[in-house]
C-alpha positions as CSV (number, residue, x, y, z in Angstrom):
1,M,-43.2,7.2,-18.6
2,S,-45.3,10.4,-19.2
3,D,-43.6,13.3,-21.8
4,E,-43.3,15.4,-19.1
5,D,-41.1,12.4,-16.7
6,D,-39.1,12.0,-20.4
7,V,-38.4,16.1,-20.1
8,K,-37.0,16.0,-16.8
9,V,-34.7,12.8,-17.2
10,R,-33.5,14.5,-20.6
11,S,-32.9,17.6,-18.5
12,R,-31.0,16.0,-16.2
13,R,-28.9,14.0,-18.6
14,K,-28.4,17.7,-20.3
15,Y,-27.2,19.5,-17.3
16,R,-24.8,16.3,-16.0
17,Y,-22.9,16.3,-19.8
18,E,-23.0,20.1,-19.6
19,T,-21.7,20.9,-16.1
20,D,-19.3,17.8,-16.5
21,N,-18.1,19.0,-19.5
22,Q,-17.5,22.2,-18.4
23,N,-15.6,21.4,-15.8
24,D,-12.5,19.5,-17.3
25,I,-11.2,17.3,-14.9
26,S,-9.3,14.2,-15.1
27,P,-11.3,11.0,-15.2
28,E,-10.1,9.7,-11.6
29,R,-12.0,12.9,-10.4
30,Y,-14.4,12.3,-12.6
31,Y,-14.7,8.7,-11.2
32,S,-14.5,9.9,-8.0
33,K,-17.0,12.8,-8.0
34,H,-20.0,10.8,-9.5
35,R,-19.0,7.6,-7.2
36,Y,-19.3,9.3,-4.3
37,G,-20.8,12.9,-4.9
38,S,-19.4,16.0,-4.7
39,S,-18.7,15.6,-1.2
40,H,-16.0,13.3,-1.1
41,R,-12.6,14.9,-0.7
42,S,-11.8,17.8,-3.1
43,L,-8.1,16.4,-3.6
44,G,-9.4,13.3,-5.8
45,W,-7.9,10.5,-5.2
46,M,-4.8,8.2,-4.6
47,K,-3.1,6.3,-6.8
48,P,-1.1,3.3,-5.4
49,E,2.6,2.8,-5.5
50,K,4.2,-0.2,-8.1
51,F,5.3,-3.6,-6.6
52,D,8.1,-5.2,-8.3
53,G,9.3,-7.6,-5.4
54,T,12.3,-6.0,-4.5
55,S,11.2,-3.8,-1.6
56,C,9.2,-4.6,1.7
57,F,6.0,-6.3,0.6
58,E,4.7,-5.1,3.9
59,T,5.4,-1.8,3.2
60,F,3.8,-1.8,-0.2
61,L,0.7,-3.6,1.4
62,V,0.3,-0.7,4.6
63,Q,0.4,2.0,1.5
64,F,-2.0,0.1,-0.5
65,N,-4.4,0.3,1.9
66,N,-4.4,3.3,2.8
67,C,-5.3,3.9,-0.5
68,A,-7.9,1.8,-0.7
69,Q,-9.3,3.3,2.2
70,F,-8.8,6.8,1.1
71,N,-10.7,5.9,-2.3
72,R,-13.2,3.7,-0.9
73,W,-12.4,0.8,-2.7
74,D,-14.1,-2.5,-2.2
75,D,-13.0,-6.1,-2.9
76,V,-13.3,-5.8,-6.2
77,D,-11.6,-2.6,-7.4
78,K,-8.7,-3.1,-4.7
79,L,-8.2,-6.2,-6.3
80,H,-7.9,-4.8,-10.1
81,Y,-5.8,-2.0,-8.4
82,L,-3.2,-4.8,-7.0
83,C,-3.3,-6.4,-10.3
84,W,-2.3,-2.9,-11.7
85,S,0.3,-2.3,-9.0
86,L,2.5,-5.4,-9.7
87,T,4.8,-5.1,-12.3
88,G,8.4,-7.2,-12.8
89,P,8.2,-10.8,-10.9
90,A,5.7,-9.3,-9.0
91,A,3.4,-9.6,-11.8
92,Q,4.5,-13.3,-12.8
93,M,2.5,-14.4,-9.7
94,L,-0.5,-13.1,-11.8
95,W,-0.4,-15.8,-13.7
96,G,-3.3,-18.4,-13.3
97,T,-5.0,-16.2,-10.8
98,E,-8.0,-14.9,-12.9
99,E,-10.5,-16.4,-10.3
100,M,-9.1,-15.5,-7.1
101,S,-10.3,-12.9,-4.3
102,F,-8.5,-10.0,-3.7
103,C,-7.4,-11.7,0.0
104,Q,-6.3,-14.9,-2.2
105,L,-4.2,-12.7,-4.0
106,I,-2.7,-11.4,-1.0
107,A,-2.3,-14.4,0.8
108,R,-0.2,-15.9,-2.1
109,L,2.0,-12.6,-2.9
110,R,2.8,-12.6,1.1
111,S,4.1,-16.5,0.8
112,R,6.5,-15.1,-1.6
113,F,7.4,-12.0,-0.9
114,G,6.4,-10.8,2.7
115,S,8.2,-11.6,5.5
116,L,6.4,-14.5,7.3
117,E,7.8,-17.4,8.1
118,M,11.3,-15.6,8.1
119,E,12.1,-14.6,11.5
120,E,14.9,-16.0,12.0
121,K,16.7,-14.5,8.8
122,Y,15.8,-11.3,10.1
123,Q,17.3,-12.2,13.7
124,A,20.4,-13.0,12.1
125,E,20.6,-9.7,9.8
126,L,19.9,-8.1,13.3
127,Q,22.8,-9.6,14.7
128,C,25.3,-9.1,11.8
129,R,24.1,-5.2,11.6
130,K,26.9,-2.9,11.7
131,R,27.1,0.7,10.7
132,S,28.2,1.2,7.4
133,A,30.9,4.3,6.4
134,G,29.1,7.7,5.9
135,E,25.6,6.2,7.6
136,S,24.0,8.7,9.8
137,L,22.5,7.6,13.4
138,R,19.3,8.1,12.8
139,E,19.2,5.9,9.1
140,L,20.9,2.9,11.6
141,A,18.2,3.5,14.0
142,Q,15.5,3.1,11.4
143,D,16.9,0.3,9.8
144,I,17.5,-1.5,13.0
145,R,13.8,-0.5,14.3
146,R,12.6,-1.9,10.4
147,L,14.5,-5.2,11.6
148,M,12.7,-5.2,14.8
149,I,9.4,-5.3,13.3
150,L,10.3,-8.3,10.6
151,A,12.5,-10.4,13.3
152,Y,9.7,-9.9,16.4
153,S,7.0,-9.1,14.5
154,D,4.2,-10.0,17.4
155,D,6.6,-8.5,20.4
156,R,5.9,-5.2,21.6
157,S,7.0,-4.9,25.1
158,P,9.8,-3.1,26.1
159,M,11.9,-6.0,26.6
160,S,12.1,-5.8,23.0
161,E,12.5,-1.7,23.2
162,R,15.5,-3.2,25.3
163,L,16.5,-5.6,22.9
164,A,16.5,-3.0,19.9
165,K,19.1,-0.7,22.1
166,E,21.3,-3.0,22.6
167,H,21.3,-3.9,18.6
168,F,21.5,-0.3,18.0
169,I,24.7,0.0,20.8
170,A,26.3,-3.0,19.5
171,A,25.5,-2.3,15.4
172,I,27.3,1.4,16.0
173,N,30.7,-0.2,16.0
174,D,32.4,2.9,17.1
175,P,34.5,2.7,20.7
176,E,34.1,6.6,20.3
């Protein structure tokens, strides 16, 4: 390497150091800026929610995948952020997963916290669902839709919409 090349490299490093220190930015924005270039979204990055096993795993997974897509994570990044996102009983699922891939860990979490193979449980819950005191019709409709998706995950036909309406009417439980 010639002296001229060495000066150029040192000059670039100094410029990068000075401009980075002038823009006192968070580590997350620094990482995003330097990994994807300055044209990456100016809003920074999205942080995934925590999952403790008590909420719906499928909802968490949709939100997690949305963060991963926005942040442009590869499978290794997704694996590390997923591990970081787990708390409580869900974090116990990490024991013995040192060699697992992202997809393998998702399969393990889905088998424990997911709704697969639980359609009958959600169908029964849907049959027994009644409107609670003080519950708005909007909240009831939203919960009926959630149970329909969990109970009949593969069915998006007009018949399933009709079934959802029938469950909604039956759940109102108010003759007036």
